[in-house]
C-alpha positions in Angstrom: 167.9 -65.8 55.2 169.6 -66.7 58.9 167.3 -64.4 60.7 164.5 -66.4 59.5 166.1 -69.7 60.2 166.8 -68.5 63.6 162.9 -67.3 64.1 161.7 -70.6 62.6 163.8 -72.6 64.9 162.6 -70.5 68.0 159.1 -70.8 66.8 159.6 -74.6 66.9 161.1 -74.7 70.4 158.4 -72.5 71.9 155.4 -74.2 70.2 157.2 -77.7 71.7 157.3 -76.2 75.3 154.0 -75.0 75.2 152.9 -78.5 74.4 154.8 -79.9 77.2 153.5 -77.4 79.6 149.7 -77.9 78.8 150.5 -81.7 78.9 151.9 -81.0 82.3 148.8 -79.0 83.2 146.6 -81.9 82.1 148.9 -84.7 84.1 148.3 -82.7 87.2 144.5 -83.1 86.7 144.7 -86.6 86.0 147.2 -87.3 88.8 144.0 -85.8 91.1 141.7 -88.2 89.8 142.1 -91.0 92.2 141.6 -88.7 95.1 138.4 -87.5 93.6 137.1 -91.0 92.6 138.0 -92.3 96.2 135.6 -90.0 98.0 132.4 -91.6 99.7 129.6 -91.8 97.4 127.0 -89.2 97.7 126.6 -85.6 96.4 129.8 -84.4 97.2 131.8 -87.0 95.1 129.2 -86.5 92.4 129.6 -83.0 92.6 134.0 -83.3 92.9 133.5 -85.7 89.8 131.7 -83.2 87.7 133.9 -80.5 88.5 137.2 -82.4 87.8 135.6 -83.8 84.3 135.2 -79.7 83.7 138.8 -78.9 84.5 139.9 -81.6 82.4 137.6 -80.4 79.5 139.1 -77.0 79.9 142.7 -78.1 79.7 142.4 -80.3 76.8 141.1 -77.4 74.7 144.7 -75.5 75.2 146.6 -78.5 74.6 144.9 -79.4 71.5 145.4 -75.9 70.4 149.1 -76.0 71.3 149.6 -79.4 69.4 148.0 -77.9 65.9 150.7 -74.9 66.6 153.4 -77.7 66.8 152.4 -79.6 63.9 152.3 -76.6 61.9 155.8 -75.2 62.8 157.6 -78.5 62.6 155.6 -79.7 59.3 154.4 -83.1 58.2 157.5 -85.5 59.7 156.0 -84.4 63.0 152.4 -84.7 62.0 153.0 -88.0 61.3 154.6 -89.1 64.5 152.9 -86.9 67.1 149.7 -88.3 68.6 148.0 -85.3 69.2 147.7 -84.5 65.7 144.2 -84.4 64.1 144.0 -87.7 62.7 144.2 -89.1 66.2 141.3 -87.3 67.8 
């Protein structure tokens, strides 16, 4: 029983850390957005905006998967409190 309790606690920590890491990755991309939007109008800016949007979409999938795992690991109390749960998407 103690081994299972320890394993569950570690799993919860790991899933929470994964959410933080994936959120950090997305935050880094969002912090770059002003630089992309400040580019002069034209084809280069359009391409940069499109590329940035692609990177954000690619980062969002791992973030939501990490949120799903965290909610499963942590149980209903976290599912109700965490804004990245399925109900808020």
